[in-house]
N, C-alpha and C positions, 0 to 999 in steps of 0.2 A: 503494500498502498507505500502513496504517494503523499510527501503533502512541502508545499515548497516552500516551507520556512526552513529545513533543513538545505545549506548552505552544499556540504559537497557531493551527499551521494542520497539523492532524495527518497528513497521508498523503502523512510526510516522515522515515526515521529519520537526526535528522540527527545528527547527534554522539556515534552509534551503534558501542559499543566493535566492536561486530562487524564493520564496513565496513574494507573496506582502507583506511589511509592515506592512498594515493594514489589513490581517492576519494568523499573526503571534500570537496577545496574541489569538487566539478560540485556533487557531494547541495549542499549550502553552497551556492552561487549559484542557483543549478531547485530552493530548498527557498526562498532571499529574490525571488523573480524570483514563483511563487505568493504568497508572500505578500502584495507590494505590490498583484500584479494583486486576488485577494482583498480587499482593503482598497479598495483601488479601488468596487468593488465593493460594498462595509458599509460599510466604516466615514466615519466625522466626518457634517456637515449637505446638503452640493453634494446638489441637484437630479438625479431620474435624467437627465436627457437630457448633465446634466457629467459623471456617470458613464460609461455608453455610450461620451462621444464616448473618453473618456481610459482606455477598455482596447479603443478601435479605434487609439488610437493607441501603442499599447503593438504590436497586429498592426499595423500598418504595419509599425512596427519592424523587424521578427523578420521582417518577406517586405524588408527592404531597400527600401522603402517611404518612409521617415524615418530622421529620425534618432536615431542609436541614444538612449534616457536612460540614467542610470549605471545600472539590473538590468539592460541587455539587455548592455548595454558588457561589464559582468561577467564573463557568461555565452561572449558571441565567443570563447573562445579554450578553453574547457572542448568545445564545440559541435562545436567544429573541430580538438579531439587524440579526443574518446572517438568522434566522426563521428555527431554526436545531430544528429538529425532538427528542424528548429523546427515539424510538422504534431502533437506533439504536447503542443507548448504552445499552443500556437491552438488544439488544442483543448480545451486547461484556460482559456482567456480564451473562450469563446465559452459554458463554462458558468455561470460568469463574468456574465460578462451578461446569462444566463438570468434570475442571480437578483437581478436589477436590475425592481425592482418587486415586484406581489403571482403567484405559485410554487401553479400548480394540476396537477395529472398527473393524465392523465384515464384514465390503463390502465397497469399497469405494462409493458408495450411502452415507455410514455413515461421511466415512472420507469429505463429499463433506458439511454434511447439518453440521459439527463441520468446515469447515469453512466458511461460509454462513453468521456464527454469528458469527468466531475469527477471519475475517480477511477481509470479503469482507464491511463489515459495515466502517472498517476503508476509503475504496474508499469509499463510497456512502457520507459520513463529508464531504469530502475534496473537491469531484465535486459540493454538495451546495453549499460549500464557495465560490468555482468561481459559481456559478451559470449553470453548466454546469450538472448537475443530470437529462437525463430523460430517456423515455422506449429507444432511439438508447446509447446511453453512459453506460446506464449499463449495458448488457452483457459484453463489452467488459471488464470496471472495473472490476467486476466477475474474468469476465478468470487471470487477473493481480492479481489481490491479492487473487484468491485461485491458481493456482503457482505458490508465489511465500511463502504462505503460504506450501503448499507440500513439495519445495527447503524449507523449514526451519527444516519442521521437520527429509529431510535424512539426513542435517548438524548434526542435533543434534542427531539422534539415540540415539548414545552410554547415552548421558546423559539425554535423556527422557527415557532408558528402568530401568535406577538406579535409579528414581521415582518413576517406573511402571509401564511404558506409553508409553504403542504400539501405534504411529501414521498411523501403515500399514491397508492396508483391509487385515482382516486376511482370508475368503477363497482362495482371488489371492495368500495368501504365503502357504494357504495347496493345489494350484492348481501347483506350482511351488514345490511339495514334500516339504518344508518347516512347520515351525511351533514355534511361542513364544521362544519355549528351544532352536533351531536353533539362534535366536537373542543373549539371556541368552549365549550362549555358545564361540559366535562374541563376548561379549561383557567379558567374561570375558578373555579370547582370546590375549583381542587388538588387530581384525583386521574379516572382513570382508572372511566366506571361498569366496572360485568361484558362489556356487549356490547362497547365498547374494550378494555376488554383482552384476552377474548377475540380481536381481530383481530388484535392486535400479537400477539398468540402465533405466530397465524398465516404471522403478515412474518418474527416474532421466527424458525419454522422455515426459513419461507425462505433465511432470509441463512444461519440453521447449517449446511444443506445445500450450501447453496454452496460453503461457505467447506472443510468435508468435502470437497465434488469435488476442489476446489483445491490439498489439502495432497501432492498429489501431485507437486504442481512441488517439493517439496524434497527430489526423488529423479532431479530431473534438469538440476540447475543448480549451479554449482561448490559448496563445502562448508562453506567462509563467507556465501556468502548464502545454500545454506541455514537456515545457526544462526538469520540472517534473518529468515528465514520461517516458519520452528516457531516464533520466538515475536512475532509481527505472529500468525499465526495463532491460536498459542493466545491470545493478548489478547482477538481477533474472542468467542473461545467462553466465553472468561470475561464478557464482557460479556451476552454468552444465561444465558450460566448466570444470573451479575445482576440481568437483566433476569426470569427463571424462580420466579425463590428473593422479588425486590418483586413477582409477582403481575403480571406485565406489565401496569407503571403506571409507567413511567416518567415522565409528571406526577409524581404523589407520593413517586416518590426514585428523580430520576436516576442508571444506574448509572456508575461512576467507579471506573477502576479505582486504586489503590492497593497500599500496604507490604504492607499485612492480608491482598495478593490472593497477596503472594508464592508459599504449597504450592498455591494453587491454582492457580495460573500452572505454574510447573515439573512437577508431575501435565498437564499439558495440553500439556506443549510436550516430554514423554517421550510421552505416545500422537501425538505428528503425528509421529514417528520408524515409529513400525509398517509 
């Protein structure tokens, strides 16, 4: 689940006052692990093989096949105390590894597979911490997490492209008469043309529908988590509104939440309670 106030890695509500105090330490430990792993994939000038080896070493540590680095050692007590599996954390590592090197997604199914490893595990971990992860809550949680990830792809279309990453389904791009060269030209020009903006609008509508379908989760979980979820969903819906207000051109104007969005966020927060 994503929250805009987190500056560096946006899938954890770190420090949120809506979280019970007893859950903030495990959330922070999970955040630090994810931040460290994401930095291994993204930051610095290490060659791809070295990045992949470092991520693999983290994975081996999680599985007990290598010594725990500090970021894993700090997690161990929380994993045990809250009976958290390592599978979601390993899924995050596999997504980060996929980001090493050029990224293309042939289809929407490929995008969904990536989201199932890069975003949905965060929702699982949060629900598990609240004792609310089960067959009834999983579909809505996955819908929210996937929607937020897709919106993040749209927000970061330009900067991702500059890193040789494109998270738009290529078969749908082609069906719309577009390809990655059109994205390259748009980024170089600093604005999306009408066809690309129309395509982004379709992807944003898909993400918004997922968010709205997942909003039911707020009625299935403990009230503190429900408040958190409503804030998260409101933030995603506000990003979708900003995309629309900007002509669905995140290249010319990247959507970003700020204090001026407070009234709109409050409006959307109350709407999610309906």
